[in-house]
N, C-alpha and C positions, 0 to 999 in steps of 0.2 A: 243288439241287432234291431233294425227297423226296416223291414222289407217284406217280401212274400212270405205267407204262412204256409207251411207244409204239415203233413201228418206223418210222424216218424214212428215206425214200429220195429223194435229191436227183438231179435230172437231171444228166448229165455236164457240161452247160454251166454249171451252178451250183456245182459242187464246188470250183471255183477260189476262191469266196468263203468257203467253210466253214473252220472251224478244222481242223487236220490230222486229228484223230481222227474227223471226220465226213465225210471225203472218199471213203470207200469207197462202194460201190453202195448199201448199206443198213446202218443201225446202230440199235441199241437206244438209246432216250433216255428218261431219267426226267424227268417234268415236275413242276410244283408243284400240279397239279390245279385251278388257278385262271386261269392265263395263257391268253390266246387262242392260236390256232394261228399267227397273224401274229407275235405276240411270241416264240413258241417258235422260229420260223424265223429271225427276226432274231437271236435269242440264239446261234445257231450261226454267225452271220456273214453271212447272205444278206440283202441289202436287198430289201424288198418291191417296189421299182421293177423288179426283174429277174424277179419271179415271175409266172407266168401262172396256169394252172389248178392247183388243189389238189384232189387226190383222196384221200378218206378211205374206206378199204375199197372203193375203186373208184368211189365216188360223188363228184361235184364238190361242193365244200364251201367256204363263205366263210371269209375270214381271221378272222372273229369267233368261229368255232367253238372251244370249249374241248375239247381232246383228252381221250379217256377211255382207260382201261387196255386194252391189247391192240390198239388201232387201228393200222392201217398207213396211213401218210401218204406220198403220192407228190407231190413238188413239181416241177412242170414249169416251163420257162422261158417268158418272154413270146413270144407268137407274132409273127413278123415277116411283113409289115409291121405295125407297131403303130398302131392308130387311137386318137387322143386326142379324145374327144368333148367337146362343150360350148364350144369357143372356137376362134378361128382358131389355126392351128399356129404358135406362136412359141416361141423358146428364150431361156434365160438361162444364161450360162456363167460359171464361177467364174474366179478370178484366174489359174489355171494353164493356161487354155485359150484364150489370146489368138490364137494362130495359127489354131486351128480357127474361132474367131469371125470372123476376117477372111476366111477361105475361104468360110464360109457366106454372109457378106454379099456376097462377090464373085459368088456364084451367085444373089443376090437373096432369100436366106432371112433372115427377121426374126430377128436374133440379138443380143440385148442382152448386154453384157459388162462386168464390173466389173474395171477394171485395178488396183484396190487391194483389199487383203484387208479387206472390211467385216465379216467374221465370219459364221459359219453362221446364227445367228438372223436377221440382216438379209437374207441371201440367200434364206432360206426364206420370210420374210415378203414379199419382193419377188416371188418366184415366185407366191405366193398372190394378192397384190394385183393383179398384172398378168396372171395366168393364163398363165404361161409354163412350159414344160418345163425343169426344172433339169438341165443337163448337167454332170457332175462325175466326177472320179476319187476323190472323198472319200466313202467309204462312210458315215461318220458323218453327213455332211450329207444324204445320200440317205435316212437313217432318220428325219429330222425329220418329225414329224406334220403340221406346218403347210404343208409343200410342197403345191403344187397338183398337180404331176406331176413325175417325174424319171426320169433314165436314167443308168446308169453308162457312162462312156466307157472302152472296154476297152484301147485301145492308148495308148502314149505317143508315137506317131509321127503327125504331123499328117495325112499322106496316108491312113493307115489309120483315123484318127479320123473323117475326113470320110466315107469309105466306110461306116463303121459307122453314123454318124448318118443319112446319106442312105438306106442300106438298111433301117434300122429304122423310120424315120418317113415315108419317101418324100415329103418336102415338095415343093410345086411350085417349079420352078426358073425364075428370070427373070434370067439373067446380066447384069451391068453396070448394074443398076438401083438398087443401094444403095451408100452411102458405106462404104468399108471402115474408115474411121476412127471414125465415130459411129453408123452404122446408118441414117442418114437417107436418104430417097429422092433419086435423082439426076434432073436435068433437063438437056436440051440447053442449051448456053450459047453465045451469040454471042461471037466472039473479042474484039470491041471491048469487050464488057461485062466481060470478065475480064482485060483487058490489064494493068491495074495489079498484078495478082497474079502475073504471069508474069515469069520472067527473060528477058533479051534474046534468048538463044539459043532459048528455047522459042517466043517470039513469032515468030521468024524461021523456025522449022522446022515448026511444027504449025499446023493450021487448024481442027481439029475438037475441041471441048471439051464437057465436061459439068461441072455444078456441083451440090454438095449443097445441097438446100433448107433443111437444118437448120444446118450449120456453115459453109457456103459454101466448102468445100474444092473445088479445081478439079482435074479429071481430064483426061488426054489420052493418046494412044498414045505410049508412051515406051520407055525402055530395057528395062523388065521385061515388055514386051508378050508376048514369046514364052513366057516361063515361066507367066504368068497365063493366057494363051490355052490352054496345054496343060492346066492344071488345069480350066478351064471345059469344054474340049472333051471331056476324059475323063469328067467328071461327067455332062454332057449325053448322051454316048453310052451310058453305063451306066444312068443313072437317068431320062433323059428331061428335057424342058424346052424352052423356046423357044431357037431358034438365036440366038447373040449377034449384035447389030447393030453394036455399037461396042465396041472393046477399049480401055477407059479404064484408066489406071493412075495412082496418086496423083502429084500434083505434088510435087517435092522440098520 
């Protein structure tokens, strides 16, 4: 770039994204005189999905602003909890976040998930067409203009990922109401109605079942009950939600 020089200050929470030379409290940056402030911020590595207020010389300014020489730009992080206007709160997760998707579904959160790598353009288009918040650890994907909304998932550990998403968006929780396999809604199922889908030992041992209305997968209290119950109980205690009525776990 060869144009006006500005002074750029990134919030501590955002310096993680920046190229090394931009991770200090404030740095001088030469712009091209034509790019918007949003483009300038992305050029140093920060996805706009993680950016909250932009202050230019102390005044809140839109990302469409073209920086002028001598301006001081302060980039603040998204305020949590983050409100996503205009649609029911729903998520789309990329191929690397399968465990997070299943845990969100376990809590009754609408979380679509692509188990195959369909490519960034297709994911961004799906986010836009279905008005879903794209969750990803891929900064390039989160910079795509066609995204409806997006958020970077900061940790690579599922437990921390779940707390991150729940704390950022505070979605309503309704544990045990979604299929962890396909995201469809669950309904109570009579044992006789699902008998043919059960192994002999399961038929003999269990009496309470639920079935997915979309893929017909059958759920019951099983061997993984305690582990899943702990995930649900921890999330409900920290973030609120309906008390679980039935602890279903997937049929083998």
